[in-house]
VOBA-1610 file (N, C-alpha, C; in pm, whole numbers, padded with zeros to 5 digits, always signed):
BEGIN
Met+15032-11064-23459Met+15165-11114-23486Met+15158-11224-23592Lys+15257-11228-23675Lys+15263-11331-23779Lys+15286-11466-23713Gln+15203-11563-23751Gln+15210-11697-23694Gln+15249-11798-23802Glu+15315-11902-23760Glu+15354-12009-23851Glu+15242-12114-23858Ala+15254-12207-23949Ala+15151-12308-23974Ala+15105-12384-23849Pro+15195-12422-23755Pro+15148-12497-23637Pro+15042-12422-23554Phe+15043-12291-23557Phe+14944-12210-23484Phe+14802-12242-23532Phe+14788-12278-23659Phe+14657-12301-23718Phe+14617-12449-23722Glu+14704-12539-23676Glu+14673-12682-23679Glu+14549-12714-23597Gly+14461-12794-23656Gly+14339-12834-23589Gly+14233-12725-23587Lys+14257-12616-23657Lys+14162-12503-23663Lys+14131-12475-23809Glu+14030-12398-23835Glu+13990-12364-23972Glu+14023-12219-24000Pro+14144-12188-24048Pro+14177-12049-24080Pro+14089-11996-24192Val+14063-11866-24186Val+13975-11800-24283Val+14060-11707-24370Leu+14045-11721-24502Leu+14114-11634-24596Leu+14050-11495-24590Ile+14132-11392-24563Ile+14075-11257-24554Ile+14131-11160-24658Tyr+14241-11197-24724Tyr+14298-11105-24822Tyr+14398-11178-24910Ile+14403-11138-25037Ile+14505-11187-25130Ile+14580-11065-25180Ala+14705-11051-25136Ala+14788-10938-25180Ala+14852-10976-25313Lys+14829-10894-25412Lys+14880-10922-25546Lys+15015-10856-25570Lys+15053-10766-25480Lys+15183-10698-25491Lys+15257-10710-25358Leu+15387-10726-25366Leu+15469-10740-25247Leu+15453-10620-25154Arg+15448-10502-25209Arg+15434-10380-25129Arg+15308-10384-25044Asp+15196-10430-25102Asp+15071-10441-25028Asp+15082-10546-24916Ala+15145-10658-24946Ala+15161-10764-24846Ala+15244-10716-24728Leu+15354-10651-24756Leu+15440-10602-24648Leu+15370-10495-24564Arg+15296-10408-24629Arg+15222-10304-24555Arg+15116-10366-24465Leu+15040-10462-24519Leu+14936-10527-24438Leu+14998-10605-24322Glu+15110-10669-24344Glu+15179-10739-24234Glu+15213-10641-24123Ser+15266-10524-24158Ser+15304-10427-24055Ser+15181-10372-23984Ile+15070-10355-24055Ile+14946-10306-23994Ile+14894-10409-23893Phe+14888-10536-23934Phe+14839-10641-23843Phe+14932-10656-23722Thr+15062-10650-23744Thr+15157-10663-23634Thr+15140-10548-23535Ala+15127-10426-23584Ala+15108-10309-23497Ala+14978-10320-23418Ala+14877-10382-23477Ala+14747-10398-23410Ala+14747-10517-23315Gly+14852-10600-23317Gly+14858-10717-23230Gly+14767-10830-23274Leu+14734-10833-23403Leu+14645-10937-23457Leu+14727-11058-23500Asp+14683-11177-23458Asp+14747-11301-23502Asp+14698-11334-23643Tyr+14791-11359-23734Tyr+14757-11389-23872Tyr+14863-11483-23930Gly+14826-11547-24039Gly+14919-11629-24114Gly+14921-11581-24257Val+15033-11600-24322Val+15044-11559-24463Val+15124-11666-24537Glu+15078-11699-24657Glu+15150-11794-24740Glu+15138-11753-24886Val+15238-11790-24962Val+15237-11762-25105Val+15160-11874-25173Asp+15069-11835-25261Asp+14991-11933-25336Asp+14959-11873-25472Glu+14894-11951-25556Glu+14860-11904-25690Glu+14713-11866-25699Tyr+14684-11766-25782Tyr+14548-11726-25811Tyr+14540-11695-25961Arg+14420-11692-26013Arg+14400-11659-26154Arg+14365-11511-26164Gly+14431-11443-26257Gly+14407-11300-26274Gly+14396-11264-26421Gly+14353-11141-26445Gly+14338-11093-26581Gly+14195-11105-26629Val+14158-11015-26718Val+14023-11017-26773Val+14024-11078-26912Ile+14103-11020-26998Ile+14112-11071-27135Ile+14215-11183-27144Phe+14334-11157-27090Phe+14441-11256-27092Phe+14456-11315-26953Arg+14381-11421-26927Arg+14384-11487-26797Arg+14518-11557-26779Ser+14572-11547-26657Ser+14697-11614-26627Ser+14702-11652-26480Val+14792-11742-26448Val+14812-11783-26309Val+14923-11695-26253Arg+14896-11636-26137Arg+14992-11545-26075Arg+15012-11587-25929Ala+15120-11538-25868Ala+15147-11567-25727Ala+15106-11447-25643Gly+15052-11476-25526Gly+15012-11371-25434Gly+15034-11417-25290Ala+15022-11322-25198Ala+15033-11352-25055Ala+14892-11366-24999Phe+14858-11485-24951Phe+14726-11513-24897Phe+14730-11497-24746Phe+14645-11409-24692Phe+14640-11380-24549Phe+14525-11456-24484Tyr+14553-11519-24371Tyr+14454-11597-24298Tyr+14449-11555-24151Val+14331-11566-24091Val+14314-11547-23947Val+14220-11655-23895Leu+14213-11669-23764Leu+14119-11762-23704Leu+13978-11704-23712Pro+13876-11790-23716Pro+13738-11742-23732Pro+13696-11636-23630Glu+13743-11650-23507Glu+13700-11555-23403Glu+13762-11415-23419Thr+13860-11399-23507Thr+13921-11268-23527Thr+13891-11207-23664Val+13804-11272-23743Val+13771-11220-23877Val+13715-11079-23870Gly+13620-11055-23780Gly+13558-10922-23769Gly+13660-10815-23737Ala+13748-10841-23642Ala+13851-10744-23604Ala+13948-10721-23720Ala+13986-10829-23789Ala+14078-10815-23903Ala+14015-10731-24014His+13887-10757-24044His+13819-10679-24147His+13813-10531-24110Glu+13786-10502-23984Glu+13779-10363-23939Glu+13915-10294-23952Ile+14020-10361-23911Ile+14156-10306-23922Ile+14189-10279-24069Met+14154-10374-24153Met+14182-10358-24296Met+14106-10239-24355Arg+13979-10228-24326Arg+13898-10117-24380Arg+13951-09982-24334Arg+13990-09973-24208Arg+14045-09846-24156Arg+14173-09807-24228Asn+14241-09903-24285Asn+14369-09877-24352Asn+14360-09886-24504Gly+14238-09882-24557Gly+14219-09875-24701Gly+14221-10007-24777Tyr+14208-10118-24706Tyr+14206-10249-24770Tyr+14063-10299-24780Gln+14032-10370-24888Gln+13902-10434-24905Gln+13918-10581-24871Pro+13859-10628-24760Pro+13874-10769-24722Pro+13817-10864-24826Tyr+13879-10980-24838Tyr+13826-11086-24922Tyr+13713-11154-24846Val+13601-11173-24913Val+13489-11245-24853Val+13456-11360-24947Asp+13460-11481-24895Asp+13432-11601-24974Asp+13292-11591-25032Pro+13277-11597-25165Pro+13144-11586-25226Pro+13054-11704-25195Ala+13111-11818-25157Ala+13032-11936-25124Ala+13081-11994-24993Pro+13043-11932-24879Pro+13090-11984-24750Pro+13043-12128-24726Gln+13125-12203-24657Gln+13094-12342-24625Gln+12991-12347-24512Pro+12897-12442-24519Pro+12795-12453-24412Pro+12850-12501-24280
//
């Protein structure tokens, strides 16, 4: 289920996906909701483009650390490639 910011207070949410298109964000929200997974989503900026780099807006999906594995599995079964932080914090 989609959770608001207070659900994550005092916890370290993990970024699992950046939806670059509204259609992808809405589809992933419905997949997570149907699976009963608690997640948060917020609009933020990311840098995109190869030749012409620009700042774009996307939907950033977060879950609690204990549900990352389940979220990744749900995403893979539905054709999504989970975001994995290239430099995880110690």
